[in-house]
C-alpha positions as a printed NumPy array, in Angstrom:
array([[-29.9  ,  55.366,  -5.046],
       [-29.13 ,  53.339,  -8.21 ],
       [-26.567,  50.687,  -8.458],
       [-26.621,  50.423,  -4.525],
       [-27.757,  47.376,  -2.937],
       [-31.295,  47.969,  -0.794],
       [-31.808,  46.634,   2.55 ],
       [-33.284,  43.073,   1.368],
       [-30.649,  42.12 ,  -0.908],
       [-27.662,  43.075,   1.558],
       [-28.422,  40.252,   3.56 ],
       [-28.408,  38.055,   0.502],
       [-24.914,  39.177,  -0.527],
       [-23.606,  38.624,   2.963],
       [-25.407,  35.072,   3.026],
       [-23.781,  34.135,  -0.197],
       [-20.353,  34.501,   1.015],
       [-20.079,  32.583,   4.184],
       [-17.081,  31.629,   5.667],
       [-15.126,  28.685,   6.236],
       [-14.522,  28.211,   9.745],
       [-10.909,  28.681,  10.012],
       [ -8.461,  26.05 ,  11.886],
       [ -9.378,  26.428,  15.606],
       [ -6.487,  23.51 ,  17.017],
       [ -4.584,  26.171,  18.501],
       [ -4.572,  26.964,  22.251],
       [ -5.433,  30.458,  23.34 ],
       [ -3.738,  31.549,  26.284],
       [ -6.422,  32.302,  28.4  ],
       [ -5.743,  30.057,  31.074],
       [ -2.184,  28.314,  32.287],
       [ -1.196,  25.828,  29.325],
       [  2.027,  23.814,  29.164],
       [  5.235,  25.64 ,  27.766],
       [  5.815,  22.284,  25.548],
       [  3.295,  20.348,  23.245],
       [  3.826,  16.781,  23.084],
       [  3.189,  14.611,  19.853],
       [  3.05 ,  10.79 ,  19.586],
       [  5.307,   8.976,  17.168],
       [  3.759,   7.69 ,  14.072],
       [  4.426,   4.354,  12.812],
       [  6.409,   3.201,   9.56 ],
       [  5.885,   0.844,   6.963],
       [  7.837,  -0.64 ,   4.286],
       [  5.891,  -0.357,   1.162],
       [  7.444,   2.895,   0.256],
       [ 10.781,   1.251,   0.291],
       [ 10.02 ,  -1.734,  -1.344],
       [  7.491,  -0.497,  -4.398],
       [  9.45 ,   0.05 ,  -7.35 ],
       [  8.643,   3.577,  -8.838],
       [  9.083,   5.041, -12.338],
       [  7.846,   7.897, -14.565],
       [  4.524,   7.982, -16.319],
       [  5.398,   8.557, -20.009],
       [  4.102,  12.034, -20.881],
       [  1.836,  12.669, -24.169],
       [  0.602,   9.01 , -24.25 ],
       [ -2.837,   9.085, -23.194],
       [ -4.605,   7.734, -20.221],
       [ -4.41 ,   4.17 , -20.797],
       [ -0.933,   1.854, -21.127],
       [ -0.475,  -1.619, -21.883],
       [  2.031,  -4.045, -20.769],
       [  3.114,  -7.304, -22.097],
       [  4.58 ,  -9.855, -20.096],
       [  6.105, -13.583, -21.498],
       [  6.189, -16.806, -19.475],
       [  9.221, -19.358, -19.896],
       [  8.513, -21.568, -22.79 ],
       [  7.849, -25.444, -21.305],
       [  6.427, -28.545, -22.512],
       [  2.879, -29.625, -21.936],
       [  3.013, -33.344, -23.309],
       [  5.101, -36.041, -23.593],
       [  7.996, -35.757, -26.262],
       [  8.109, -38.392, -28.708],
       [ 11.922, -38.949, -30.021],
       [ 12.34 , -40.808, -32.88 ],
       [ 15.352, -43.529, -33.858],
       [ 17.791, -42.318, -37.04 ],
       [ 17.875, -44.415, -39.826],
       [ 20.311, -44.217, -42.619],
       [ 19.112, -43.991, -46.68 ],
       [ 18.342, -47.418, -48.035],
       [ 18.831, -46.538, -51.52 ],
       [ 14.872, -47.475, -52.029],
       [ 12.546, -45.048, -53.787],
       [ 10.814, -42.766, -51.785],
       [ 13.262, -43.105, -48.924],
       [ 16.41 , -41.161, -50.202],
       [ 16.154, -38.819, -46.991],
       [ 17.834, -40.957, -44.581],
       [ 19.669, -39.364, -41.608],
       [ 18.758, -35.989, -42.788],
       [ 15.155, -36.121, -42.958],
       [ 14.281, -34.873, -39.532],
       [ 10.632, -33.849, -38.253],
       [ 10.885, -30.35 , -36.766],
       [  7.754, -29.831, -33.716],
       [  6.384, -26.593, -33.676],
       [  6.936, -24.436, -30.276],
       [  4.259, -22.397, -29.396],
       [  5.013, -18.653, -27.809],
       [  2.678, -15.867, -26.921],
       [  2.301, -13.235, -24.334],
       [ -0.105, -11.541, -21.707],
       [ -1.515,  -8.152, -22.362],
       [ -2.975,  -6.208, -19.554],
       [ -3.676,  -2.16 , -19.355],
       [ -3.198,   0.293, -16.81 ],
       [ -3.892,   3.8  , -16.341],
       [ -3.524,   6.91 , -14.073],
       [ -5.273,   7.577, -10.607],
       [ -5.567,  10.64 ,  -8.472],
       [ -6.111,  11.671,  -4.759],
       [ -5.562,  14.649,  -2.943],
       [ -6.274,  16.33 ,   0.425],
       [ -6.413,  20.222,   1.902],
       [ -5.583,  21.092,   5.292],
       [ -7.33 ,  23.349,   7.386],
       [ -8.027,  27.015,   6.64 ],
       [ -5.465,  29.045,   8.745],
       [ -6.055,  33.009,   9.463],
       [ -2.701,  34.852,   9.943],
       [ -4.166,  37.544,  12.465],
       [ -5.166,  34.309,  14.392],
       [ -2.063,  33.125,  14.715],
       [ -0.676,  36.58 ,  16.079],
       [ -2.769,  35.854,  19.71 ],
       [ -2.845,  32.277,  19.748],
       [ -0.808,  30.912,  22.857],
       [  2.675,  29.074,  21.467],
       [  1.912,  28.646,  17.72 ],
       [  5.424,  28.026,  16.654],
       [  5.167,  24.876,  18.911],
       [  1.839,  23.836,  17.232],
       [  2.848,  24.705,  13.79 ],
       [  5.794,  22.724,  13.882],
       [  3.269,  19.695,  15.167],
       [  0.886,  20.399,  12.359],
       [  3.371,  20.305,   9.525],
       [  4.835,  17.263,  10.621],
       [  1.703,  15.504,  11.041],
       [  0.861,  16.71 ,   7.424],
       [  3.671,  15.076,   6.518],
       [  3.032,  11.889,   8.175],
       [ -0.614,  12.195,   6.696],
       [  0.519,  12.131,   3.058],
       [  3.122,   9.539,   3.606],
       [  0.025,   7.564,   4.796],
       [ -1.968,   7.802,   1.795],
       [  1.142,   6.559,  -0.371],
       [  1.376,   3.364,   2.286],
       [ -2.154,   2.591,   2.058],
       [ -2.326,   3.   ,  -1.782],
       [  0.374,   0.821,  -2.078],
       [ -0.682,  -1.85 ,   0.161],
       [ -4.391,  -2.191,  -1.462],
       [ -2.687,  -2.316,  -4.721],
       [ -0.444,  -4.832,  -3.649],
       [ -3.445,  -6.889,  -1.875],
       [ -5.328,  -6.334,  -5.49 ],
       [ -2.801,  -7.568,  -7.844],
       [ -1.226, -10.477,  -5.9  ],
       [ -2.479, -13.853,  -5.254],
       [ -5.068, -13.856,  -2.244],
       [ -4.761, -16.858,  -0.181],
       [ -7.192, -17.826,   2.932],
       [ -6.215, -19.857,   6.032],
       [ -9.078, -22.752,   5.586],
       [ -8.419, -26.519,   5.281],
       [ -6.803, -26.446,   1.816],
       [ -5.068, -22.878,   1.883],
       [ -7.167, -21.733,  -0.843],
       [ -5.783, -19.424,  -3.455],
       [ -7.125, -17.074,  -5.964],
       [ -5.498, -15.287,  -8.863],
       [ -8.563, -12.985, -10.014],
       [ -7.694,  -9.648,  -9.885],
       [-10.936,  -7.573,  -9.627],
       [-11.116,  -4.4  , -11.798],
       [-12.233,  -1.043, -10.95 ],
       [ -9.366,   1.856,  -9.595],
       [-10.901,   1.459,  -6.139],
       [-12.282,  -2.431,  -6.126],
       [-10.214,  -4.399,  -3.487],
       [-10.455,  -7.859,  -2.15 ],
       [-12.349,  -6.65 ,   0.792],
       [-15.44 ,  -3.907,   1.247],
       [-14.502,  -0.932,   2.155],
       [-15.673,   2.573,   0.468],
       [-15.534,   2.425,  -3.284],
       [-15.071,  -1.401,  -3.374],
       [-17.515,  -4.191,  -3.499],
       [-14.875,  -6.487,  -2.215],
       [-14.06 , -10.011,  -3.793],
       [-15.668, -13.529,  -3.121],
       [-13.456, -15.316,  -1.17 ],
       [-13.566, -18.368,   1.355],
       [-14.278, -17.748,   4.699],
       [-11.056, -18.467,   7.112],
       [-11.168, -21.151,   9.771],
       [ -7.867, -21.043,  10.962],
       [ -5.042, -18.909,  12.477],
       [ -1.717, -18.533,  10.134],
       [  0.217, -21.657,  10.482],
       [  4.094, -22.358,   9.462],
       [  2.526, -25.163,   7.358],
       [  1.021, -22.62 ,   5.641],
       [  3.76 , -20.682,   5.12 ],
       [  5.546, -23.414,   3.361],
       [  2.982, -24.064,   0.968],
       [  3.026, -20.221,   0.034],
       [  6.951, -20.232,  -0.295],
       [  6.556, -22.991,  -2.581],
       [  3.918, -21.527,  -4.766],
       [  6.217, -18.378,  -4.486],
       [  9.452, -20.606,  -5.857],
       [  7.317, -22.346,  -8.584],
       [  6.366, -18.653,  -9.621],
       [  9.749, -17.485, -10.216],
       [  9.685, -15.134,  -7.028],
       [ 13.162, -16.131,  -6.346],
       [ 15.715, -13.243,  -7.597],
       [ 17.309, -11.698,  -4.848],
       [ 17.205,  -7.58 ,  -4.92 ],
       [ 19.225,  -4.814,  -4.48 ],
       [ 17.566,  -3.643,  -1.452],
       [ 17.64 ,  -7.304,   0.524],
       [ 13.949,  -7.716,   0.705],
       [ 14.451, -11.568,  -0.854],
       [ 17.567, -12.944,  -0.199],
       [ 18.805, -16.907,   0.782],
       [ 19.677, -18.954,   3.453],
       [ 19.946, -22.669,   4.068],
       [ 16.412, -22.994,   3.544],
       [ 16.164, -21.643,   0.221],
       [ 14.86 , -18.035,  -0.659],
       [ 13.892, -15.971,   2.252],
       [ 10.878, -13.449,   1.748],
       [  9.787, -10.845,   3.717],
       [  6.279, -11.4  ,   5.658],
       [  5.015,  -8.316,   6.74 ],
       [  2.529,  -9.343,   9.656],
       [  0.909,  -8.431,  12.742],
       [  2.897,  -8.511,  15.863],
       [  0.251, -10.871,  17.514],
       [  0.26 , -13.229,  14.64 ],
       [  4.332, -13.533,  14.31 ],
       [  4.763, -14.061,  17.724],
       [  2.173, -16.796,  17.931],
       [  3.787, -18.426,  14.649],
       [  7.328, -18.321,  16.541],
       [  6.08 , -19.711,  19.934],
       [  4.327, -22.665,  17.944],
       [  7.777, -23.591,  15.906],
       [ 10.658, -22.757,  18.424],
       [ 12.739, -25.346,  16.724],
       [ 12.392, -22.902,  13.119],
       [ 13.711, -19.993,  15.054],
       [ 17.103, -18.866,  13.239],
       [ 19.372, -15.75 ,  14.494],
       [ 19.563, -12.703,  12.474],
       [ 23.489, -12.786,  11.877],
       [ 23.082, -16.329,  10.41 ],
       [ 19.914, -15.392,   8.324],
       [ 21.836, -12.148,   6.844],
       [ 24.332, -14.791,   4.915],
       [ 24.352, -13.758,   1.252],
       [ 21.802, -10.948,   1.944],
       [ 23.96 ,  -7.946,   1.201],
       [ 23.861,  -4.647,   2.43 ],
       [ 20.491,  -4.026,   1.559],
       [ 19.545,  -6.358,   4.869],
       [ 20.444,  -3.453,   6.851],
       [ 16.996,  -1.426,   5.574],
       [ 14.951,  -4.524,   7.142],
       [ 17.108,  -4.37 ,  10.138],
       [ 16.285,  -1.12 ,  10.564],
       [ 12.329,  -1.82 ,  10.516],
       [ 12.451,  -4.53 ,  13.432],
       [ 12.592,  -7.562,  11.065],
       [ 14.994,  -9.333,  13.237],
       [ 12.689, -12.581,  13.514],
       [ 13.455, -15.16 ,  10.647],
       [ 11.867, -18.75 ,  10.34 ],
       [ 12.29 , -21.019,   7.6  ],
       [ 11.688, -19.336,   4.326],
       [ 10.284, -15.785,   6.108],
       [ 11.684, -12.836,   7.36 ],
       [  8.938, -11.506,   9.647],
       [  8.422,  -7.735,   9.355],
       [  6.233,  -5.976,  12.146],
       [  3.217,  -4.442,  11.113],
       [  1.795,  -2.312,  13.749],
       [ -1.513,  -1.995,  12.452],
       [ -2.475,  -4.956,   9.996],
       [ -5.625,  -4.729,   8.256],
       [ -8.52 ,  -6.549,  10.025],
       [-11.573,  -7.788,   8.685],
       [-15.441,  -8.891,   9.643],
       [-16.955, -11.321,   7.509],
       [-20.631, -11.945,   6.255],
       [-22.212, -12.672,   2.566],
       [-18.982, -14.236,   1.647],
       [-17.109, -11.234,   1.409],
       [-14.163,  -9.671,   4.028],
       [-15.261,  -6.184,   5.256],
       [-12.135,  -3.899,   5.902],
       [-12.023,  -2.373,   9.682],
       [-10.023,   0.881,   9.933],
       [ -7.524,   1.098,  12.71 ],
       [ -8.271,   4.541,  13.752],
       [-11.333,   6.547,  14.595],
       [-11.959,  10.188,  14.882],
       [-13.674,  12.017,  18.214],
       [-14.007,  15.782,  19.057],
       [-10.716,  16.887,  21.258],
       [-11.433,  17.723,  24.669],
       [ -9.876,  21.159,  24.173],
       [-10.484,  21.948,  20.223],
       [-10.311,  20.045,  17.063],
       [-10.398,  16.513,  16.323],
       [ -7.82 ,  13.483,  17.474],
       [ -7.508,  10.21 ,  16.436],
       [ -7.668,   6.912,  18.568],
       [ -7.296,   3.504,  18.124],
       [-10.44 ,   1.966,  16.912],
       [-11.958,  -0.677,  19.397],
       [-13.603,  -2.445,  16.846],
       [-10.305,  -3.025,  14.912],
       [ -8.894,  -4.323,  17.984],
       [-11.384,  -6.942,  18.345],
       [-11.99 ,  -7.76 ,  14.362],
       [-11.755, -11.582,  13.787],
       [ -9.885, -11.651,  11.04 ],
       [ -6.525, -10.054,   9.683],
       [ -4.474,  -9.859,   6.555],
       [ -0.523, -10.287,   6.261],
       [  1.669, -10.211,   3.037],
       [  4.142, -11.893,   1.797],
       [  5.883,  -8.893,  -0.191],
       [  8.245,  -9.062,  -3.264],
       [  9.011,  -5.975,  -5.311],
       [  7.735,  -7.71 ,  -8.441],
       [  4.269,  -7.521,  -8.139],
       [  3.828,  -3.896,  -9.318],
       [  5.305,  -0.779, -10.421],
       [  4.156,   2.78 ,  -9.734],
       [  4.649,   5.332, -12.139],
       [  4.695,   9.205, -11.148],
       [  3.057,  11.622, -12.815],
       [  5.472,  14.303, -13.838],
       [  3.596,  17.687, -13.997],
       [  3.837,  20.212, -16.89 ],
       [  4.809,  23.633, -15.307],
       [  5.586,  25.353, -18.31 ],
       [  4.452,  25.155, -22.087],
       [  5.964,  27.866, -24.333],
       [  5.291,  31.423, -22.785],
       [  2.738,  29.889, -20.447],
       [  4.123,  28.765, -17.169],
       [  2.019,  27.866, -13.569],
       [  3.152,  27.851, -10.51 ],
       [  5.349,  24.711,  -9.975],
       [  3.452,  21.668,  -8.23 ],
       [  4.274,  17.835,  -8.143],
       [  1.925,  14.915,  -7.512],
       [  4.092,  13.321,  -5.199],
       [  1.78 ,  14.387,  -2.294],
       [  4.09 ,  17.455,  -1.22 ],
       [  2.036,  19.933,   0.784],
       [  2.032,  23.298,  -1.287],
       [  0.869,  26.43 ,   0.437],
       [ -1.819,  28.391,  -0.896],
       [ -3.015,  31.676,   0.094],
       [ -6.161,  33.681,  -0.6  ],
       [ -9.53 ,  32.753,  -0.021],
       [-10.573,  33.406,  -3.55 ],
       [ -8.419,  30.516,  -4.332],
       [-10.102,  28.474,  -1.607],
       [-13.261,  26.268,  -0.98 ],
       [-14.5  ,  28.932,   0.427],
       [-16.721,  32.777,  -0.748],
       [-15.097,  34.424,   2.052],
       [-13.932,  38.281,   0.837],
       [ -9.905,  38.261,   1.839],
       [ -8.706,  41.11 ,  -0.314],
       [ -5.179,  40.919,   1.533],
       [ -4.798,  36.957,   1.427],
       [ -4.447,  36.882,   5.024],
       [ -6.243,  33.38 ,   4.811],
       [ -4.704,  30.017,   3.317],
       [ -4.474,  26.134,   3.21 ],
       [ -1.978,  23.202,   2.568],
       [ -2.91 ,  21.218,  -0.484],
       [ -1.454,  18.145,  -1.652],
       [ -1.895,  16.122,  -4.786],
       [ -1.234,  12.34 ,  -5.522],
       [ -1.158,  11.117,  -8.844],
       [  0.268,   7.599, -10.042],
       [ -0.045,   4.681, -12.461],
       [  0.035,   1.293, -11.03 ],
       [  1.406,  -1.216, -13.501],
       [  1.024,  -5.001, -12.83 ],
       [  3.81 ,  -6.625, -13.209],
       [  4.658, -10.157, -11.997],
       [  0.993, -10.649,  -9.973],
       [  1.706, -14.46 ,  -8.656],
       [  5.041, -13.612,  -7.166],
       [  3.802, -12.001,  -4.119],
       [  0.656, -12.996,  -1.905],
       [ -1.985, -11.654,   0.517],
       [ -2.759, -13.906,   3.117],
       [ -6.273, -13.513,   5.16 ],
       [ -6.357, -15.685,   8.765],
       [ -8.386, -15.759,  11.681],
       [ -7.564, -14.311,  14.838],
       [ -7.358, -17.064,  17.612],
       [ -7.032, -15.693,  21.282],
       [ -6.541, -18.288,  23.952],
       [ -6.557, -18.102,  27.574],
       [ -3.841, -16.148,  29.043],
       [ -1.082, -17.839,  30.879],
       [ -1.358, -17.041,  34.827],
       [  1.043, -17.002,  37.655],
       [ -0.975, -17.184,  40.618],
       [  0.682, -15.648,  43.719],
       [  0.243, -17.497,  46.933]])
């Protein structure tokens, strides 16, 4: 009959309506399963608390320009003149009133910055499948919590990458080489990773030492990173300004062991830090050595080195679970990577401007959304990235959008230090 598909094009119709597999990580009660679902605690970082956030101005396009000035300082010896009185002779009538004024040059630095975007989506869920899966409430609680942590990790990683991009890059070598060049491009970073060609830097030949940190502290103090902030990230002690050093546990321990005379009690180090220091205590920053408060970084960036550039080694790797779905574990290559990064962090290096979405214009309205990475639950396969028919909106996915504009501010008031990881022989106690 006319208007009805024939046998040949029926197969074509169903072929074009291929359905995406629904989420298969839920356990089905076909065997004896434990009644509790265990989950691992995820680590936290300090980036979300430290980086100052603002709001991107609406209706101003995609490019913003910021201006910064420096202090006005003399660059040459100043020649003073003796005061003379008027003599009454022709051509010498000014006397002490004749003053020579020297020009004071002033100027500013201009830098442009623009919004950038990232997005995530969760697995496809089927309402009817949840009816028959085992202990689905417990699985969903874990699933939703992990989605929240996953969105948090995107912000933390981006802030870490932007800090490394804008701040001074230092390499632990014989001269503690420092580079202030900022690579251009949305995804360009000081190291090679997806989307980044990396930046040419010296190869590190030493682990991070306290002497190198002393040089770093002097550099930041010269650059003006000395103002205490309300959150307690920068404070004062008997050695002067105390900066947060976001460092791996192993590297921090080696610095402490090599410099036992420099250790301070946290109660003395907090003098003058204010209430904000409590934040650092809560994330375990209880070790202060000279100008640095060590903040533990459980998964610091680690690298390989070749061709004059560092390549990032991801700390986690994914495999298929022995039950269902995908599971994640620590990457063995990250554990053995030869190079590592630590950060001297201050809140002044860059500012993150979050974009406020427009949800209504006149009589036009959209479903309320935000660009902070909050998960939105969307139902109906016709809205999703699938051609599967879903007339009753039984299928759904979580979606999250991230949009912000990083504005470089005082880029020379923070530092990323890349150093070599040295592993010596372990101390042994031989049993007799």
